[in-house]
mmCIF file of the N, C-alpha and C atoms, coordinates in Angstrom:
data_MODEL
# 
_entry.id   MODEL 
# 
loop_
_atom_site.group_PDB 
_atom_site.id 
_atom_site.type_symbol 
_atom_site.label_atom_id 
_atom_site.label_alt_id 
_atom_site.label_comp_id 
_atom_site.label_asym_id 
_atom_site.label_entity_id 
_atom_site.label_seq_id 
_atom_site.pdbx_PDB_ins_code 
_atom_site.Cartn_x 
_atom_site.Cartn_y 
_atom_site.Cartn_z 
_atom_site.occupancy 
_atom_site.B_iso_or_equiv 
_atom_site.pdbx_formal_charge 
_atom_site.auth_seq_id 
_atom_site.auth_comp_id 
_atom_site.auth_asym_id 
_atom_site.auth_atom_id 
_atom_site.pdbx_PDB_model_num 
ATOM 1   N N  . UNK A 1 1  ? -91.393 -6.678  137.246 1.00 0.00 ? 1  UNK A N  1 
ATOM 2   C CA . UNK A 1 1  ? -90.748 -5.686  136.398 1.00 0.00 ? 1  UNK A CA 1 
ATOM 3   C C  . UNK A 1 1  ? -89.514 -6.284  135.710 1.00 0.00 ? 1  UNK A C  1 
ATOM 4   N N  . UNK A 1 2  ? -88.866 -7.216  136.359 1.00 0.00 ? 2  UNK A N  1 
ATOM 5   C CA . UNK A 1 2  ? -87.669 -7.826  135.793 1.00 0.00 ? 2  UNK A CA 1 
ATOM 6   C C  . UNK A 1 2  ? -87.953 -8.628  134.535 1.00 0.00 ? 2  UNK A C  1 
ATOM 7   N N  . UNK A 1 3  ? -89.104 -9.294  134.518 1.00 0.00 ? 3  UNK A N  1 
ATOM 8   C CA . UNK A 1 3  ? -89.461 -10.096 133.344 1.00 0.00 ? 3  UNK A CA 1 
ATOM 9   C C  . UNK A 1 3  ? -89.781 -9.204  132.148 1.00 0.00 ? 3  UNK A C  1 
ATOM 10  N N  . UNK A 1 4  ? -90.321 -8.022  132.403 1.00 0.00 ? 4  UNK A N  1 
ATOM 11  C CA . UNK A 1 4  ? -90.627 -7.077  131.325 1.00 0.00 ? 4  UNK A CA 1 
ATOM 12  C C  . UNK A 1 4  ? -89.324 -6.576  130.707 1.00 0.00 ? 4  UNK A C  1 
ATOM 13  N N  . UNK A 1 5  ? -88.365 -6.225  131.534 1.00 0.00 ? 5  UNK A N  1 
ATOM 14  C CA . UNK A 1 5  ? -87.048 -5.782  131.035 1.00 0.00 ? 5  UNK A CA 1 
ATOM 15  C C  . UNK A 1 5  ? -86.384 -6.883  130.225 1.00 0.00 ? 5  UNK A C  1 
ATOM 16  N N  . UNK A 1 6  ? -86.461 -8.084  130.730 1.00 0.00 ? 6  UNK A N  1 
ATOM 17  C CA . UNK A 1 6  ? -85.875 -9.220  130.007 1.00 0.00 ? 6  UNK A CA 1 
ATOM 18  C C  . UNK A 1 6  ? -86.529 -9.386  128.638 1.00 0.00 ? 6  UNK A C  1 
ATOM 19  N N  . UNK A 1 7  ? -87.831 -9.249  128.564 1.00 0.00 ? 7  UNK A N  1 
ATOM 20  C CA . UNK A 1 7  ? -88.545 -9.348  127.294 1.00 0.00 ? 7  UNK A CA 1 
ATOM 21  C C  . UNK A 1 7  ? -88.154 -8.238  126.333 1.00 0.00 ? 7  UNK A C  1 
ATOM 22  N N  . UNK A 1 8  ? -88.007 -7.026  126.844 1.00 0.00 ? 8  UNK A N  1 
ATOM 23  C CA . UNK A 1 8  ? -87.601 -5.895  126.008 1.00 0.00 ? 8  UNK A CA 1 
ATOM 24  C C  . UNK A 1 8  ? -86.200 -6.117  125.457 1.00 0.00 ? 8  UNK A C  1 
ATOM 25  N N  . UNK A 1 9  ? -85.274 -6.534  126.313 1.00 0.00 ? 9  UNK A N  1 
ATOM 26  C CA . UNK A 1 9  ? -83.906 -6.784  125.856 1.00 0.00 ? 9  UNK A CA 1 
ATOM 27  C C  . UNK A 1 9  ? -83.836 -7.943  124.862 1.00 0.00 ? 9  UNK A C  1 
ATOM 28  N N  . UNK A 1 10 ? -84.649 -8.957  125.066 1.00 0.00 ? 10 UNK A N  1 
ATOM 29  C CA . UNK A 1 10 ? -84.678 -10.086 124.128 1.00 0.00 ? 10 UNK A CA 1 
ATOM 30  C C  . UNK A 1 10 ? -85.208 -9.642  122.768 1.00 0.00 ? 10 UNK A C  1 
ATOM 31  N N  . UNK A 1 11 ? -86.272 -8.838  122.765 1.00 0.00 ? 11 UNK A N  1 
ATOM 32  C CA . UNK A 1 11 ? -86.825 -8.340  121.506 1.00 0.00 ? 11 UNK A CA 1 
ATOM 33  C C  . UNK A 1 11 ? -85.825 -7.435  120.795 1.00 0.00 ? 11 UNK A C  1 
ATOM 34  N N  . UNK A 1 12 ? -85.166 -6.573  121.532 1.00 0.00 ? 12 UNK A N  1 
ATOM 35  C CA . UNK A 1 12 ? -84.156 -5.687  120.959 1.00 0.00 ? 12 UNK A CA 1 
ATOM 36  C C  . UNK A 1 12 ? -82.992 -6.502  120.387 1.00 0.00 ? 12 UNK A C  1 
ATOM 37  N N  . UNK A 1 13 ? -82.548 -7.513  121.108 1.00 0.00 ? 13 UNK A N  1 
ATOM 38  C CA . UNK A 1 13 ? -81.474 -8.374  120.621 1.00 0.00 ? 13 UNK A CA 1 
ATOM 39  C C  . UNK A 1 13 ? -81.865 -9.120  119.359 1.00 0.00 ? 13 UNK A C  1 
ATOM 40  N N  . UNK A 1 14 ? -83.096 -9.612  119.305 1.00 0.00 ? 14 UNK A N  1 
ATOM 41  C CA . UNK A 1 14 ? -83.569 -10.314 118.114 1.00 0.00 ? 14 UNK A CA 1 
ATOM 42  C C  . UNK A 1 14 ? -83.620 -9.370  116.918 1.00 0.00 ? 14 UNK A C  1 
ATOM 43  N N  . UNK A 1 15 ? -84.063 -8.146  117.126 1.00 0.00 ? 15 UNK A N  1 
ATOM 44  C CA . UNK A 1 15 ? -84.124 -7.158  116.046 1.00 0.00 ? 15 UNK A CA 1 
ATOM 45  C C  . UNK A 1 15 ? -82.724 -6.841  115.520 1.00 0.00 ? 15 UNK A C  1 
ATOM 46  N N  . UNK A 1 16 ? -81.778 -6.625  116.414 1.00 0.00 ? 16 UNK A N  1 
ATOM 47  C CA . UNK A 1 16 ? -80.396 -6.322  116.001 1.00 0.00 ? 16 UNK A CA 1 
ATOM 48  C C  . UNK A 1 16 ? -79.801 -7.513  115.257 1.00 0.00 ? 16 UNK A C  1 
ATOM 49  N N  . UNK A 1 17 ? -80.026 -8.709  115.743 1.00 0.00 ? 17 UNK A N  1 
ATOM 50  C CA . UNK A 1 17 ? -79.496 -9.911  115.089 1.00 0.00 ? 17 UNK A CA 1 
ATOM 51  C C  . UNK A 1 17 ? -80.077 -10.084 113.689 1.00 0.00 ? 17 UNK A C  1 
ATOM 52  N N  . UNK A 1 18 ? -81.390 -9.905  113.532 1.00 0.00 ? 18 UNK A N  1 
ATOM 53  C CA . UNK A 1 18 ? -82.019 -10.031 112.213 1.00 0.00 ? 18 UNK A CA 1 
ATOM 54  C C  . UNK A 1 18 ? -81.479 -8.981  111.251 1.00 0.00 ? 18 UNK A C  1 
ATOM 55  N N  . UNK A 1 19 ? -81.298 -7.757  111.720 1.00 0.00 ? 19 UNK A N  1 
ATOM 56  C CA . UNK A 1 19 ? -80.746 -6.691  110.873 1.00 0.00 ? 19 UNK A CA 1 
ATOM 57  C C  . UNK A 1 19 ? -79.326 -7.028  110.444 1.00 0.00 ? 19 UNK A C  1 
ATOM 58  N N  . UNK A 1 20 ? -78.540 -7.564  111.356 1.00 0.00 ? 20 UNK A N  1 
ATOM 59  C CA . UNK A 1 20 ? -77.153 -7.926  111.052 1.00 0.00 ? 20 UNK A CA 1 
ATOM 60  C C  . UNK A 1 20 ? -77.114 -9.065  110.040 1.00 0.00 ? 20 UNK A C  1 
ATOM 61  N N  . UNK A 1 21 ? -77.981 -10.050 110.189 1.00 0.00 ? 21 UNK A N  1 
ATOM 62  C CA . UNK A 1 21 ? -78.026 -11.183 109.250 1.00 0.00 ? 21 UNK A CA 1 
ATOM 63  C C  . UNK A 1 21 ? -78.420 -10.715 107.854 1.00 0.00 ? 21 UNK A C  1 
ATOM 64  N N  . UNK A 1 22 ? -79.378 -9.795  107.764 1.00 0.00 ? 22 UNK A N  1 
ATOM 65  C CA . UNK A 1 22 ? -79.834 -9.295  106.469 1.00 0.00 ? 22 UNK A CA 1 
ATOM 66  C C  . UNK A 1 22 ? -78.719 -8.537  105.757 1.00 0.00 ? 22 UNK A C  1 
ATOM 67  N N  . UNK A 1 23 ? -77.931 -7.772  106.496 1.00 0.00 ? 23 UNK A N  1 
ATOM 68  C CA . UNK A 1 23 ? -76.860 -6.989  105.883 1.00 0.00 ? 23 UNK A CA 1 
ATOM 69  C C  . UNK A 1 23 ? -75.671 -7.862  105.486 1.00 0.00 ? 23 UNK A C  1 
ATOM 70  N N  . UNK A 1 24 ? -75.588 -9.049  106.025 1.00 0.00 ? 24 UNK A N  1 
ATOM 71  C CA . UNK A 1 24 ? -74.459 -9.956  105.797 1.00 0.00 ? 24 UNK A CA 1 
ATOM 72  C C  . UNK A 1 24 ? -74.790 -11.011 104.755 1.00 0.00 ? 24 UNK A C  1 
ATOM 73  N N  . UNK A 1 25 ? -75.503 -10.647 103.721 1.00 0.00 ? 25 UNK A N  1 
ATOM 74  C CA . UNK A 1 25 ? -75.951 -11.600 102.695 1.00 0.00 ? 25 UNK A CA 1 
ATOM 75  C C  . UNK A 1 25 ? -74.780 -12.410 102.137 1.00 0.00 ? 25 UNK A C  1 
ATOM 76  N N  . UNK A 1 26 ? -74.871 -13.700 102.227 1.00 0.00 ? 26 UNK A N  1 
ATOM 77  C CA . UNK A 1 26 ? -73.802 -14.574 101.749 1.00 0.00 ? 26 UNK A CA 1 
ATOM 78  C C  . UNK A 1 26 ? -73.902 -14.773 100.238 1.00 0.00 ? 26 UNK A C  1 
ATOM 79  N N  . UNK A 1 27 ? -72.756 -15.070 99.647  1.00 0.00 ? 27 UNK A N  1 
ATOM 80  C CA . UNK A 1 27 ? -72.722 -15.374 98.214  1.00 0.00 ? 27 UNK A CA 1 
ATOM 81  C C  . UNK A 1 27 ? -73.442 -16.690 97.962  1.00 0.00 ? 27 UNK A C  1 
ATOM 82  N N  . UNK A 1 28 ? -74.099 -16.817 96.818  1.00 0.00 ? 28 UNK A N  1 
ATOM 83  C CA . UNK A 1 28 ? -74.771 -18.080 96.500  1.00 0.00 ? 28 UNK A CA 1 
ATOM 84  C C  . UNK A 1 28 ? -73.773 -19.242 96.452  1.00 0.00 ? 28 UNK A C  1 
ATOM 85  N N  . UNK A 1 29 ? -74.284 -20.432 96.550  1.00 0.00 ? 29 UNK A N  1 
ATOM 86  C CA . UNK A 1 29 ? -73.436 -21.619 96.511  1.00 0.00 ? 29 UNK A CA 1 
ATOM 87  C C  . UNK A 1 29 ? -72.585 -21.620 95.258  1.00 0.00 ? 29 UNK A C  1 
ATOM 88  N N  . UNK A 1 30 ? -71.335 -21.988 95.399  1.00 0.00 ? 30 UNK A N  1 
ATOM 89  C CA . UNK A 1 30 ? -70.343 -22.096 94.322  1.00 0.00 ? 30 UNK A CA 1 
ATOM 90  C C  . UNK A 1 30 ? -69.783 -20.756 93.865  1.00 0.00 ? 30 UNK A C  1 
ATOM 91  N N  . UNK A 1 31 ? -70.247 -19.641 94.412  1.00 0.00 ? 31 UNK A N  1 
ATOM 92  C CA . UNK A 1 31 ? -69.751 -18.338 94.005  1.00 0.00 ? 31 UNK A CA 1 
ATOM 93  C C  . UNK A 1 31 ? -68.847 -17.744 95.080  1.00 0.00 ? 31 UNK A C  1 
ATOM 94  N N  . UNK A 1 32 ? -67.690 -17.223 94.675  1.00 0.00 ? 32 UNK A N  1 
ATOM 95  C CA . UNK A 1 32 ? -66.834 -16.495 95.586  1.00 0.00 ? 32 UNK A CA 1 
ATOM 96  C C  . UNK A 1 32 ? -67.439 -15.119 95.833  1.00 0.00 ? 32 UNK A C  1 
ATOM 97  N N  . UNK A 1 33 ? -66.925 -14.389 96.817  1.00 0.00 ? 33 UNK A N  1 
ATOM 98  C CA . UNK A 1 33 ? -67.397 -13.028 97.058  1.00 0.00 ? 33 UNK A CA 1 
ATOM 99  C C  . UNK A 1 33 ? -67.200 -12.196 95.807  1.00 0.00 ? 33 UNK A C  1 
ATOM 100 N N  . UNK A 1 34 ? -68.216 -11.425 95.444  1.00 0.00 ? 34 UNK A N  1 
ATOM 101 C CA . UNK A 1 34 ? -68.159 -10.602 94.246  1.00 0.00 ? 34 UNK A CA 1 
ATOM 102 C C  . UNK A 1 34 ? -68.655 -11.316 92.995  1.00 0.00 ? 34 UNK A C  1 
ATOM 103 N N  . UNK A 1 35 ? -68.880 -12.603 93.077  1.00 0.00 ? 35 UNK A N  1 
ATOM 104 C CA . UNK A 1 35 ? -69.418 -13.384 91.966  1.00 0.00 ? 35 UNK A CA 1 
ATOM 105 C C  . UNK A 1 35 ? -70.916 -13.548 92.180  1.00 0.00 ? 35 UNK A C  1 
ATOM 106 N N  . UNK A 1 36 ? -71.668 -13.697 91.109  1.00 0.00 ? 36 UNK A N  1 
ATOM 107 C CA . UNK A 1 36 ? -73.097 -13.938 91.234  1.00 0.00 ? 36 UNK A CA 1 
ATOM 108 C C  . UNK A 1 36 ? -73.851 -12.759 91.800  1.00 0.00 ? 36 UNK A C  1 
ATOM 109 N N  . UNK A 1 37 ? -73.537 -11.569 91.346  1.00 0.00 ? 37 UNK A N  1 
ATOM 110 C CA . UNK A 1 37 ? -74.206 -10.370 91.832  1.00 0.00 ? 37 UNK A CA 1 
ATOM 111 C C  . UNK A 1 37 ? -75.687 -10.388 91.460  1.00 0.00 ? 37 UNK A C  1 
ATOM 112 N N  . UNK A 1 38 ? -76.535 -9.651  92.190  1.00 0.00 ? 38 UNK A N  1 
ATOM 113 C CA . UNK A 1 38 ? -77.974 -9.662  91.917  1.00 0.00 ? 38 UNK A CA 1 
ATOM 114 C C  . UNK A 1 38 ? -78.331 -9.275  90.481  1.00 0.00 ? 38 UNK A C  1 
ATOM 115 N N  . UNK A 1 39 ? -77.564 -8.398  89.834  1.00 0.00 ? 39 UNK A N  1 
ATOM 116 C CA . UNK A 1 39 ? -77.845 -8.007  88.462  1.00 0.00 ? 39 UNK A CA 1 
ATOM 117 C C  . UNK A 1 39 ? -77.457 -9.060  87.447  1.00 0.00 ? 39 UNK A C  1 
ATOM 118 N N  . UNK A 1 40 ? -76.719 -10.076 87.865  1.00 0.00 ? 40 UNK A N  1 
ATOM 119 C CA . UNK A 1 40 ? -76.272 -11.147 86.984  1.00 0.00 ? 40 UNK A CA 1 
ATOM 120 C C  . UNK A 1 40 ? -77.405 -12.164 86.851  1.00 0.00 ? 40 UNK A C  1 
ATOM 121 N N  . UNK A 1 41 ? -78.200 -12.038 85.791  1.00 0.00 ? 41 UNK A N  1 
ATOM 122 C CA . UNK A 1 41 ? -79.372 -12.887 85.631  1.00 0.00 ? 41 UNK A CA 1 
ATOM 123 C C  . UNK A 1 41 ? -79.025 -14.321 85.255  1.00 0.00 ? 41 UNK A C  1 
ATOM 124 N N  . UNK A 1 42 ? -77.882 -14.557 84.612  1.00 0.00 ? 42 UNK A N  1 
ATOM 125 C CA . UNK A 1 42 ? -77.539 -15.906 84.189  1.00 0.00 ? 42 UNK A CA 1 
ATOM 126 C C  . UNK A 1 42 ? -76.953 -16.728 85.321  1.00 0.00 ? 42 UNK A C  1 
ATOM 127 N N  . UNK A 1 43 ? -76.402 -16.096 86.325  1.00 0.00 ? 43 UNK A N  1 
ATOM 128 C CA . UNK A 1 43 ? -75.817 -16.767 87.480  1.00 0.00 ? 43 UNK A CA 1 
ATOM 129 C C  . UNK A 1 43 ? -74.768 -17.800 87.075  1.00 0.00 ? 43 UNK A C  1 
ATOM 130 N N  . UNK A 1 44 ? -73.837 -17.401 86.218  1.00 0.00 ? 44 UNK A N  1 
ATOM 131 C CA . UNK A 1 44 ? -72.708 -18.236 85.836  1.00 0.00 ? 44 UNK A CA 1 
ATOM 132 C C  . UNK A 1 44 ? -71.461 -17.567 86.384  1.00 0.00 ? 44 UNK A C  1 
ATOM 133 N N  . UNK A 1 45 ? -70.675 -18.303 87.149  1.00 0.00 ? 45 UNK A N  1 
ATOM 134 C CA . UNK A 1 45 ? -69.486 -17.702 87.751  1.00 0.00 ? 45 UNK A CA 1 
ATOM 135 C C  . UNK A 1 45 ? -68.338 -17.667 86.750  1.00 0.00 ? 45 UNK A C  1 
ATOM 136 N N  . UNK A 1 46 ? -67.335 -16.845 87.032  1.00 0.00 ? 46 UNK A N  1 
ATOM 137 C CA . UNK A 1 46 ? -66.140 -16.797 86.209  1.00 0.00 ? 46 UNK A CA 1 
ATOM 138 C C  . UNK A 1 46 ? -65.398 -18.128 86.319  1.00 0.00 ? 46 UNK A C  1 
ATOM 139 N N  . UNK A 1 47 ? -64.589 -18.440 85.316  1.00 0.00 ? 47 UNK A N  1 
ATOM 140 C CA . UNK A 1 47 ? -63.832 -19.687 85.325  1.00 0.00 ? 47 UNK A CA 1 
ATOM 141 C C  . UNK A 1 47 ? -62.639 -19.566 86.266  1.00 0.00 ? 47 UNK A C  1 
ATOM 142 N N  . UNK A 1 48 ? -62.219 -20.680 86.790  1.00 0.00 ? 48 UNK A N  1 
ATOM 143 C CA . UNK A 1 48 ? -61.026 -20.738 87.621  1.00 0.00 ? 48 UNK A CA 1 
ATOM 144 C C  . UNK A 1 48 ? -61.329 -20.983 89.081  1.00 0.00 ? 48 UNK A C  1 
ATOM 145 N N  . UNK A 1 49 ? -60.363 -21.547 89.797  1.00 0.00 ? 49 UNK A N  1 
ATOM 146 C CA . UNK A 1 49 ? -60.583 -21.869 91.209  1.00 0.00 ? 49 UNK A CA 1 
ATOM 147 C C  . UNK A 1 49 ? -60.731 -20.628 92.090  1.00 0.00 ? 49 UNK A C  1 
ATOM 148 N N  . UNK A 1 50 ? -60.197 -19.477 91.657  1.00 0.00 ? 50 UNK A N  1 
ATOM 149 C CA . UNK A 1 50 ? -60.320 -18.273 92.473  1.00 0.00 ? 50 UNK A CA 1 
ATOM 150 C C  . UNK A 1 50 ? -61.737 -17.714 92.474  1.00 0.00 ? 50 UNK A C  1 
ATOM 151 N N  . UNK A 1 51 ? -62.580 -18.151 91.549  1.00 0.00 ? 51 UNK A N  1 
ATOM 152 C CA . UNK A 1 51 ? -63.971 -17.700 91.485  1.00 0.00 ? 51 UNK A CA 1 
ATOM 153 C C  . UNK A 1 51 ? -64.898 -18.629 92.262  1.00 0.00 ? 51 UNK A C  1 
ATOM 154 N N  . UNK A 1 52 ? -64.355 -19.683 92.852  1.00 0.00 ? 52 UNK A N  1 
ATOM 155 C CA . UNK A 1 52 ? -65.159 -20.641 93.609  1.00 0.00 ? 52 UNK A CA 1 
ATOM 156 C C  . UNK A 1 52 ? -65.246 -20.210 95.070  1.00 0.00 ? 52 UNK A C  1 
ATOM 157 N N  . UNK A 1 53 ? -66.401 -20.445 95.689  1.00 0.00 ? 53 UNK A N  1 
ATOM 158 C CA . UNK A 1 53 ? -66.565 -20.095 97.100  1.00 0.00 ? 53 UNK A CA 1 
ATOM 159 C C  . UNK A 1 53 ? -65.651 -20.945 97.981  1.00 0.00 ? 53 UNK A C  1 
ATOM 160 N N  . UNK A 1 54 ? -65.667 -22.247 97.757  1.00 0.00 ? 54 UNK A N  1 
ATOM 161 C CA . UNK A 1 54 ? -64.795 -23.161 98.502  1.00 0.00 ? 54 UNK A CA 1 
ATOM 162 C C  . UNK A 1 54 ? -63.638 -23.535 97.600  1.00 0.00 ? 54 UNK A C  1 
ATOM 163 N N  . UNK A 1 55 ? -62.440 -23.448 98.125  1.00 0.00 ? 55 UNK A N  1 
ATOM 164 C CA . UNK A 1 55 ? -61.266 -23.754 97.328  1.00 0.00 ? 55 UNK A CA 1 
ATOM 165 C C  . UNK A 1 55 ? -61.209 -25.210 96.896  1.00 0.00 ? 55 UNK A C  1 
ATOM 166 N N  . UNK A 1 56 ? -60.443 -25.506 95.849  1.00 0.00 ? 56 UNK A N  1 
ATOM 167 C CA . UNK A 1 56 ? -60.330 -26.899 95.395  1.00 0.00 ? 56 UNK A CA 1 
ATOM 168 C C  . UNK A 1 56 ? -59.600 -27.752 96.431  1.00 0.00 ? 56 UNK A C  1 
ATOM 169 N N  . UNK A 1 57 ? -59.921 -29.028 96.446  1.00 0.00 ? 57 UNK A N  1 
ATOM 170 C CA . UNK A 1 57 ? -59.300 -29.940 97.413  1.00 0.00 ? 57 UNK A CA 1 
ATOM 171 C C  . UNK A 1 57 ? -57.917 -30.398 96.975  1.00 0.00 ? 57 UNK A C  1 
ATOM 172 N N  . UNK A 1 58 ? -57.642 -30.244 95.696  1.00 0.00 ? 58 UNK A N  1 
ATOM 173 C CA . UNK A 1 58 ? -56.330 -30.620 95.161  1.00 0.00 ? 58 UNK A CA 1 
ATOM 174 C C  . UNK A 1 58 ? -55.938 -29.582 94.118  1.00 0.00 ? 58 UNK A C  1 
ATOM 175 N N  . UNK A 1 59 ? -54.676 -29.498 93.784  1.00 0.00 ? 59 UNK A N  1 
ATOM 176 C CA . UNK A 1 59 ? -54.275 -28.538 92.743  1.00 0.00 ? 59 UNK A CA 1 
ATOM 177 C C  . UNK A 1 59 ? -54.940 -28.862 91.409  1.00 0.00 ? 59 UNK A C  1 
ATOM 178 N N  . UNK A 1 60 ? -55.307 -27.833 90.685  1.00 0.00 ? 60 UNK A N  1 
ATOM 179 C CA . UNK A 1 60 ? -55.968 -28.022 89.389  1.00 0.00 ? 60 UNK A CA 1 
ATOM 180 C C  . UNK A 1 60 ? -54.969 -28.389 88.314  1.00 0.00 ? 60 UNK A C  1 
ATOM 181 N N  . UNK A 1 61 ? -55.390 -29.278 87.413  1.00 0.00 ? 61 UNK A N  1 
ATOM 182 C CA . UNK A 1 61 ? -54.591 -29.629 86.245  1.00 0.00 ? 61 UNK A CA 1 
ATOM 183 C C  . UNK A 1 61 ? -55.046 -28.771 85.067  1.00 0.00 ? 61 UNK A C  1 
ATOM 184 N N  . UNK A 1 62 ? -54.338 -28.876 83.939  1.00 0.00 ? 62 UNK A N  1 
ATOM 185 C CA . UNK A 1 62 ? -54.746 -28.148 82.736  1.00 0.00 ? 62 UNK A CA 1 
ATOM 186 C C  . UNK A 1 62 ? -56.134 -28.588 82.290  1.00 0.00 ? 62 UNK A C  1 
ATOM 187 N N  . UNK A 1 63 ? -56.435 -29.879 82.462  1.00 0.00 ? 63 UNK A N  1 
ATOM 188 C CA . UNK A 1 63 ? -57.737 -30.394 82.063  1.00 0.00 ? 63 UNK A CA 1 
ATOM 189 C C  . UNK A 1 63 ? -58.852 -29.830 82.944  1.00 0.00 ? 63 UNK A C  1 
ATOM 190 N N  . UNK A 1 64 ? -58.586 -29.710 84.244  1.00 0.00 ? 64 UNK A N  1 
ATOM 191 C CA . UNK A 1 64 ? -59.579 -29.127 85.144  1.00 0.00 ? 64 UNK A CA 1 
ATOM 192 C C  . UNK A 1 64 ? -59.895 -27.688 84.726  1.00 0.00 ? 64 UNK A C  1 
ATOM 193 N N  . UNK A 1 65 ? -58.857 -26.920 84.448  1.00 0.00 ? 65 UNK A N  1 
ATOM 194 C CA . UNK A 1 65 ? -59.024 -25.524 84.046  1.00 0.00 ? 65 UNK A CA 1 
ATOM 195 C C  . UNK A 1 65 ? -59.790 -25.430 82.723  1.00 0.00 ? 65 UNK A C  1 
ATOM 196 N N  . UNK A 1 66 ? -59.432 -26.265 81.738  1.00 0.00 ? 66 UNK A N  1 
ATOM 197 C CA . UNK A 1 66 ? -60.097 -26.231 80.439  1.00 0.00 ? 66 UNK A CA 1 
ATOM 198 C C  . UNK A 1 66 ? -61.563 -26.641 80.561  1.00 0.00 ? 66 UNK A C  1 
ATOM 199 N N  . UNK A 1 67 ? -61.852 -27.618 81.379  1.00 0.00 ? 67 UNK A N  1 
ATOM 200 C CA . UNK A 1 67 ? -63.225 -28.053 81.575  1.00 0.00 ? 67 UNK A CA 1 
ATOM 201 C C  . UNK A 1 67 ? -64.058 -26.959 82.234  1.00 0.00 ? 67 UNK A C  1 
ATOM 202 N N  . UNK A 1 68 ? -63.487 -26.289 83.223  1.00 0.00 ? 68 UNK A N  1 
ATOM 203 C CA . UNK A 1 68 ? -64.199 -25.213 83.900  1.00 0.00 ? 68 UNK A CA 1 
ATOM 204 C C  . UNK A 1 68 ? -64.442 -24.035 82.961  1.00 0.00 ? 68 UNK A C  1 
ATOM 205 N N  . UNK A 1 69 ? -63.472 -23.743 82.099  1.00 0.00 ? 69 UNK A N  1 
ATOM 206 C CA . UNK A 1 69 ? -63.624 -22.633 81.160  1.00 0.00 ? 69 UNK A CA 1 
ATOM 207 C C  . UNK A 1 69 ? -64.665 -22.930 80.089  1.00 0.00 ? 69 UNK A C  1 
ATOM 208 N N  . UNK A 1 70 ? -64.869 -24.194 79.753  1.00 0.00 ? 70 UNK A N  1 
ATOM 209 C CA . UNK A 1 70 ? -65.825 -24.539 78.700  1.00 0.00 ? 70 UNK A CA 1 
ATOM 210 C C  . UNK A 1 70 ? -67.260 -24.631 79.206  1.00 0.00 ? 70 UNK A C  1 
ATOM 211 N N  . UNK A 1 71 ? -67.470 -24.710 80.512  1.00 0.00 ? 71 UNK A N  1 
ATOM 212 C CA . UNK A 1 71 ? -68.816 -24.847 81.061  1.00 0.00 ? 71 UNK A CA 1 
ATOM 213 C C  . UNK A 1 71 ? -69.613 -23.581 80.807  1.00 0.00 ? 71 UNK A C  1 
ATOM 214 N N  . UNK A 1 72 ? -70.840 -23.598 80.436  1.00 0.00 ? 72 UNK A N  1 
ATOM 215 C CA . UNK A 1 72 ? -71.802 -24.662 80.302  1.00 0.00 ? 72 UNK A CA 1 
ATOM 216 C C  . UNK A 1 72 ? -71.940 -25.215 78.894  1.00 0.00 ? 72 UNK A C  1 
ATOM 217 N N  . UNK A 1 73 ? -70.910 -25.102 78.054  1.00 0.00 ? 73 UNK A N  1 
ATOM 218 C CA . UNK A 1 73 ? -70.976 -25.649 76.702  1.00 0.00 ? 73 UNK A CA 1 
ATOM 219 C C  . UNK A 1 73 ? -71.113 -27.174 76.755  1.00 0.00 ? 73 UNK A C  1 
ATOM 220 N N  . UNK A 1 74 ? -71.704 -27.733 75.733  1.00 0.00 ? 74 UNK A N  1 
ATOM 221 C CA . UNK A 1 74 ? -71.934 -29.180 75.751  1.00 0.00 ? 74 UNK A CA 1 
ATOM 222 C C  . UNK A 1 74 ? -70.731 -29.965 75.234  1.00 0.00 ? 74 UNK A C  1 
ATOM 223 N N  . UNK A 1 75 ? -69.826 -29.298 74.526  1.00 0.00 ? 75 UNK A N  1 
ATOM 224 C CA . UNK A 1 75 ? -68.665 -30.000 73.978  1.00 0.00 ? 75 UNK A CA 1 
ATOM 225 C C  . UNK A 1 75 ? -67.537 -30.019 75.001  1.00 0.00 ? 75 UNK A C  1 
ATOM 226 N N  . UNK A 1 76 ? -66.838 -31.141 75.148  1.00 0.00 ? 76 UNK A N  1 
ATOM 227 C CA . UNK A 1 76 ? -65.707 -31.198 76.063  1.00 0.00 ? 76 UNK A CA 1 
ATOM 228 C C  . UNK A 1 76 ? -64.537 -30.392 75.492  1.00 0.00 ? 76 UNK A C  1 
ATOM 229 N N  . UNK A 1 77 ? -63.642 -29.938 76.339  1.00 0.00 ? 77 UNK A N  1 
ATOM 230 C CA . UNK A 1 77 ? -62.489 -29.208 75.839  1.00 0.00 ? 77 UNK A CA 1 
ATOM 231 C C  . UNK A 1 77 ? -61.577 -30.102 75.007  1.00 0.00 ? 77 UNK A C  1 
ATOM 232 N N  . UNK A 1 78 ? -60.767 -29.515 74.154  1.00 0.00 ? 78 UNK A N  1 
ATOM 233 C CA . UNK A 1 78 ? -59.898 -30.253 73.243  1.00 0.00 ? 78 UNK A CA 1 
ATOM 234 C C  . UNK A 1 78 ? -58.651 -30.817 73.937  1.00 0.00 ? 78 UNK A C  1 
ATOM 235 N N  . UNK A 1 79 ? -58.461 -30.521 75.212  1.00 0.00 ? 79 UNK A N  1 
ATOM 236 C CA . UNK A 1 79 ? -57.260 -30.999 75.894  1.00 0.00 ? 79 UNK A CA 1 
ATOM 237 C C  . UNK A 1 79 ? -57.394 -32.419 76.421  1.00 0.00 ? 79 UNK A C  1 
ATOM 238 N N  . UNK A 1 80 ? -58.560 -33.059 76.239  1.00 0.00 ? 80 UNK A N  1 
ATOM 239 C CA . UNK A 1 80 ? -58.726 -34.437 76.713  1.00 0.00 ? 80 UNK A CA 1 
ATOM 240 C C  . UNK A 1 80 ? -58.157 -35.408 75.720  1.00 0.00 ? 80 UNK A C  1 
# 
């Protein structure tokens, strides 16, 4: 009888864990929370380091900001 209880509790735990994981949908790579919503078909994030999922490793320069704002355009920003 003990093994049956253990199996029931394991199945219940797996169900709760799967439900919790589904409700905790993570933001796509490179998107901060609130960026890249399901209705956003183009999947382009807002410009700036605050829109990035992982923060920058160093402070941004004016050139970094201008380059990020110009993406996905093919022309480089005029600040270079």
